[in-house]
C-alpha positions in Angstrom: 0.0 0.0 0.0 1.4 3.3 -0.8 2.6 5.1 2.4 0.8 8.6 1.0 -2.8 7.3 0.9 -5.1 8.5 4.0 -5.7 4.7 4.5 -8.1 4.2 7.7 -6.4 1.9 9.9 -7.3 1.1 13.2 -4.7 1.7 16.2 -7.1 0.3 18.5 -10.1 -1.9 18.3 -12.7 0.4 16.2 -15.5 -1.0 18.7 -14.2 0.5 21.9 -14.7 3.9 21.9 -11.3 6.3 22.1 -12.6 7.6 25.4 -12.7 4.6 27.0 -8.9 4.2 26.7 -8.3 7.4 28.3 -9.0 9.4 31.3 -12.2 6.5 31.8 -12.5 5.4 35.4 -12.7 1.6 35.5 -16.6 0.5 36.5 -17.2 -0.8 39.3 -18.9 -4.6 39.6 -21.6 -4.4 42.2 -22.8 -7.6 41.3 -23.1 -10.7 39.0 -22.7 -9.4 35.8 -23.3 -6.2 37.1 -21.4 -2.9 36.4 -21.4 0.4 37.6 -20.1 3.5 35.5 -19.7 7.0 36.5 -19.6 9.4 33.7 -18.8 12.7 32.7 -19.8 14.9 29.6 -17.6 14.3 26.5 -16.3 17.5 24.4 -19.8 17.4 22.7 -21.3 18.1 25.8 -23.2 15.1 26.2 -22.5 11.6 27.6 -22.6 9.9 24.3 -24.8 7.3 25.0 -27.2 5.9 23.0 -29.7 3.1 23.6 -33.2 1.9 22.5 -35.9 -0.3 24.3 -38.3 0.7 27.6 -41.3 -0.4 28.8 -43.5 1.6 26.0 -41.7 -0.6 23.7 -41.6 -3.9 25.0 -37.9 -4.1 25.2 -35.0 -4.0 27.7 -33.3 -0.9 27.7 -30.3 -1.7 26.1 -26.8 0.2 24.9 -26.0 0.6 21.1 -23.4 2.9 21.2 -21.7 4.5 24.2 -18.2 6.1 25.6 -16.5 5.2 28.8 -16.1 1.1 28.4 -20.1 0.7 28.0 -20.8 -1.8 25.4 -23.4 -3.0 22.8 -25.7 -5.0 24.5 -25.4 -3.8 27.7 -28.9 -3.6 29.5 -29.2 -0.3 31.4 -30.8 -1.1 34.8 -30.7 2.2 36.6 -29.8 6.0 36.1 -28.6 7.6 39.4 -29.5 5.4 41.6 -33.3 4.6 40.1 -34.2 1.5 38.2 -35.3 2.2 35.0 -36.4 -1.4 34.0 -40.1 -0.3 34.2 -39.5 3.2 32.5 -40.6 4.5 29.0 -37.6 5.1 26.6 -38.5 9.1 26.8 -38.5 8.4 30.5 -34.9 7.1 30.6 -33.6 9.7 27.9 -34.7 12.6 30.0 -32.9 11.1 33.3 -29.8 11.0 31.4 -30.4 14.7 29.5 -30.9 16.1 33.0 -28.0 14.4 34.4 -26.1 16.9 32.4 -26.9 20.1 34.9 -24.9 18.0 37.6 -22.3 16.5 34.8 -22.0 13.3 36.1 -24.1 10.4 35.1 -24.0 7.1 36.9 -25.6 3.9 35.5 -25.8 0.5 36.3 -25.9 -2.3 33.7 -25.9 -5.8 33.3 -23.7 -7.1 31.1 -24.5 -10.7 29.8 -21.6 -13.6 30.3 -22.5 -16.8 28.7 -20.4 -19.6 28.1 -19.7 -20.7 24.5 -22.6 -23.4 24.6 -25.3 -21.1 26.8 -24.8 -18.8 23.6 -25.7 -21.5 21.5 -28.6 -22.5 23.2 -29.7 -18.6 23.4 -29.2 -18.6 19.7 -31.1 -21.5 19.0 -34.2 -20.3 21.6 -34.3 -17.0 19.8 -34.8 -18.3 16.9 -37.9 -20.4 17.7 -39.3 -17.5 20.1 -38.2 -14.4 17.4 -36.8 -12.5 20.8 -33.8 -12.3 18.7 -35.7 -11.0 15.6 -37.2 -8.4 17.5 -34.1 -7.1 19.3 -32.8 -7.0 15.4 -35.7 -4.7 14.6 -34.6 -2.2 17.5 -30.9 -1.5 16.4 -30.7 1.9 14.9 -29.8 1.5 11.2 -27.6 4.8 10.9 -25.2 6.2 13.6 -26.7 9.8 13.6 -23.7 11.3 15.6 -21.2 10.3 12.5 -20.3 12.5 9.7 -21.4 11.3 6.3 -20.5 14.9 4.7 -17.9 13.8 2.3 -20.6 11.5 0.5 -23.2 14.4 0.4 -20.9 16.8 -1.7 -22.6 17.6 -4.7 -19.9 16.2 -7.0 -20.1 13.2 -5.2 -23.6 12.5 -4.6 -23.6 11.0 -8.8 -21.2 8.3 -7.6 -23.4 6.8 -4.7 -25.7 4.2 -6.1 -28.5 4.7 -3.4 -29.3 8.4 -1.9 -29.8 6.7 2.1 -26.7 4.3 1.7 -23.5 6.6 2.4 -20.3 5.8 3.9 -19.5 7.6 7.4 -16.5 10.0 7.0 -14.3 7.9 9.8 -14.5 4.5 8.1 -15.0 5.4 4.3 -12.1 4.2 1.9 -10.0 7.0 1.1 -8.0 7.0 -2.3 -5.6 9.1 -3.4 -5.9 12.7 -5.4 -9.2 12.7 -3.4 -10.9 10.5 -5.4 -14.5 9.6 -3.7 -15.8 6.0 -3.5 -18.7 4.3 -1.7 -16.8 2.1 0.4 -16.3 1.6 4.0 -13.7 -0.1 6.2 -15.2 -2.8 8.0 -12.4 -3.9 10.9 -13.5 -7.4 12.6 -11.7 -8.7 15.8 -12.8 -11.7 17.4 -10.4 -13.4 19.7 -7.1 -14.4 17.7 -8.9 -13.6 14.6 -8.6 -10.5 12.5 -9.9 -9.8 9.3 -10.2 -6.4 7.6 -13.2 -6.2 5.0 -14.2 -3.4 2.7 -17.5 -3.1 2.2 -18.6 -1.4 -1.3 -21.6 -0.6 -3.3 -21.8 -2.2 -6.7 -19.9 0.0 -8.9 -21.8 2.2 -11.2 -21.1 2.9 -14.8 -19.2 6.0 -14.0 -17.2 4.8 -10.7 -15.7 1.4 -12.3 -12.4 3.3 -12.8 -12.6 4.4 -9.0 -13.4 0.8 -7.8 -10.6 -0.8 -9.7 -8.4 2.5 -8.1 -9.8 1.0 -4.7 -8.5 -2.7 -5.5 -5.0 -1.4 -6.3 -4.3 1.2 -3.8 -5.8 -1.0 -0.9 -4.0 -4.0 -1.9 -7.2 -6.4 -2.1 -6.4 -9.3 -4.0 -10.2 -10.9 -3.1 -13.0 -9.9 -4.3 -16.5 -11.0 -3.3 -19.6 -10.1 -5.6 -23.1 -11.0 -4.4 -25.2 -9.9 -6.6 -25.5 -10.2 -10.5 -25.5 -7.4 -12.7 -29.0 -7.1 -13.8 -31.9 -8.4 -11.2 -35.5 -8.6 -11.9 -34.4 -6.1 -14.9 -33.1 -3.4 -12.9 -29.3 -2.9 -13.2 -27.8 -3.7 -9.9 -24.1 -3.1 -10.7 -22.0 -2.3 -13.6 -20.1 -5.1 -15.3 -16.7 -4.0 -14.1 -14.5 -6.5 -15.5 -13.7 -7.9 -19.4 -16.4 -9.9 -21.3 -13.6 -12.1 -22.9 -10.7 -14.0 -21.8 -7.3 -12.5 -22.5 -8.2 -9.2 -23.8 -7.2 -6.4 -21.8 -9.8 -3.3 -21.0 -8.2 0.1 -19.6 -9.8 1.6 -16.6 -7.6 4.7 -16.5 -4.2 3.4 -15.0 -5.0 -0.1 -14.9 -5.2 -3.0 -17.4 -7.5 -5.2 -16.3 -7.1 -9.0 -18.1 -9.1 -11.7 -17.1 -6.9 -15.1 -17.1 -9.4 -17.7 -15.7 -13.8 -18.0 -15.8 -15.0 -21.0 -14.0 -18.8 -21.7 -13.8 -20.3 -23.4 -10.9 -23.8 -24.4 -10.2 -24.5 -21.3 -7.9 -21.4 -19.4 -8.3 -18.6 -18.1 -11.1 -15.1 -18.0 -10.1 -12.9 -15.6 -12.0 -9.0 -14.6 -12.1 -8.0 -11.4 -13.4 -4.8 -10.0 -13.9 -4.0 -6.1 -12.8 -1.6 -4.2 -14.8 -0.7 -0.7 -13.3 0.8 2.0 -15.6 3.5 2.0 -13.1 4.8 -1.4 -14.3 3.5 -3.3 -11.4 1.0 -6.2 -11.7 -0.8 -8.6 -9.4 -3.2 -11.2 -9.7 -6.8 -11.0 -7.9 -9.4 -13.6 -7.5 -12.9 -12.8 -8.0 -15.8 -15.0 -6.7 -19.5 -14.1 -7.9 -22.6 -15.8 -6.2 -25.3 -15.7 -8.4 -28.4 -16.9 -6.2 -29.3 -14.2 -3.7 -32.1 -11.7 -4.9 -31.8 -8.3 -3.8 -33.3 -7.5 0.2 -34.2 -11.3 0.4 -32.0 -14.5 1.3 -30.8 -17.1 -1.1 -33.2 -19.9 -2.5 -30.7 -22.3 -0.9 -28.8 -20.8 2.1 -27.0 -24.4 2.2 -25.2 -23.9 -1.2 -24.5 -20.0 0.2 -22.6 -21.6 2.9 -20.8 -24.0 1.0 -19.8 -21.4 -1.3 -18.4 -19.0 1.3 -16.9 -21.7 3.1 -15.0 -22.7 0.1 -14.0 -18.7 -0.5 -13.0 -18.2 3.4 -10.7 -21.5 3.1 -8.7 -19.3 0.0 -8.8 -15.8 2.1 -5.2 -15.1 2.8 -4.9 -12.4 5.8 -3.7 -9.6 6.2 -4.7 -8.6 3.1 -8.1 -6.7 3.1 -11.3 -8.1 1.0 -13.6 -6.7 -1.0 -16.9 -7.3 -0.8 -20.2 -6.1 -2.6 -23.6 -6.5 -3.6 -25.4 -3.6 -5.0 -25.9 -1.3 -1.6 -22.9 -2.9 0.0 -25.0 -3.4 3.2 -27.8 -6.3 2.9 -26.0 -9.3 1.5 -22.8 -7.9 2.4 -23.6 -7.3 5.8 -24.7 -10.8 6.2 -21.2 -12.0 4.7 -19.1 -10.2 7.1 -21.3 -11.3 10.0 -21.3 -14.8 9.1 -17.3 -14.5 8.8 -17.3 -13.2 12.4 -19.6 -16.0 13.9 -17.4 -18.5 12.0 -14.5 -17.8 13.6 -15.9 -17.4 17.0 -17.5 -21.0 16.6 -14.1 -22.3 15.6 -12.3 -20.6 18.6 -15.3 -21.6 21.2 -16.0 -18.1 21.6 -19.4 -17.0 23.2 -21.6 -15.8 19.9 -23.8 -12.6 20.4 -25.7 -11.9 16.7 -26.9 -8.7 18.3 -23.2 -7.4 19.2 -22.4 -8.2 15.9 -24.9 -6.3 13.6 -24.2 -3.4 16.1 -20.8 -3.4 15.7 -20.5 -4.0 11.8 -23.5 -0.9 11.6 -20.9 1.4 13.9 -18.8 1.3 10.6 -21.3 1.3 8.0 -25.1 2.0 8.3 -27.6 -0.5 7.3 -25.6 -3.4 7.5 -27.7 -6.6 7.2 -31.2 -4.7 5.7 -34.0 -6.8 7.4 -35.1 -9.4 9.4 -35.2 -12.1 6.8 -31.6 -11.8 6.3 -30.8 -11.7 10.1 -32.9 -14.7 10.7 -30.9 -16.4 7.8 -28.0 -15.6 9.7 -29.1 -17.1 12.9 -30.0 -20.5 11.2 -26.7 -20.5 9.6 -25.0 -19.9 13.0 -26.8 -22.6 14.4 -26.8 -25.4 11.6 -22.7 -24.6 11.5 -22.8 -25.2 15.2 -24.6 -28.3 15.3 -22.4 -29.3 12.3 -19.0 -28.9 14.3 -20.4 -30.9 16.7 -21.3 -34.0 14.6 -18.0 -33.4 13.3 -19.8 -33.4 9.7 -18.2 -29.6 8.4 
């Protein structure tokens, strides 16, 4: 990677707010799985705390994003010594806001601590009861406190496929010469597993050159495409690669040659050779899954699992992996979340799908677009766990 690029790397775990790593008091353990936090206002003049739920919503008041070490998924038990489990959303919100005058907020949260097997049973029970889907539906799709100013600039709006799917400034992929692309860094840390993803929209005709520039400058050698170029007679993604083998097509400073193309039952595998005008070249492997409708789920999720299992075996960290569908949030979000869950299962780490969704949505809005896609993720987790127990996977 060129040293002069403004590459969005993470010096710390991006899921841990920076404020929690400095000047933040450690929480007090005030009972089994209960933690007390004393919080002071941040530089924005608030407590940096967001949550959903309340008795009026029929859901536990649950943290979605916060400073000072609070974690997504923490359940609010009390605010300044007052129990809030029976309070409405607005009552809890007002209690928090009124603490600004005192410049101090004390909250007690419940933080679930499940064993690996307990977490898998919770997923299974959550599927049967529908409770996990209901929790998923309450997770904010957008972080309103994070800027998207760059993507909203007039000259960049023609490069966005959808007006409401825009990258956050903090995590967007930054290219040389201030070239804008609708793509976001998604950093995943799970135990000793680390993968850096680039979640991108499907290129438009006017952004194909930018797409290949992104691939080149971020050292991508693996691309996963989860859509067709046309679905239900609607354009979903420009064909950004040559149609014929061994015929070079020029994309600004990069020539792309398709060296291999293999058609499978539910996928296509391609090998591209990228030749940069600097004289350097490298190969990129391109996997396209062709049986996943937009906004929906695959007709046969088992086929997708086989596809991704095979692809995953060929991914080679530390190089980032670029994944895209049409918007770069629905099918793309499921794939990134599944990769994280598979790493947890391999390491026998407690699996919390709600946490995973919250974490990836902190880096790109709308990741996993709807309940059907989230339910598919839950069922894949349960299926993989069951298969691993029987040593069939």
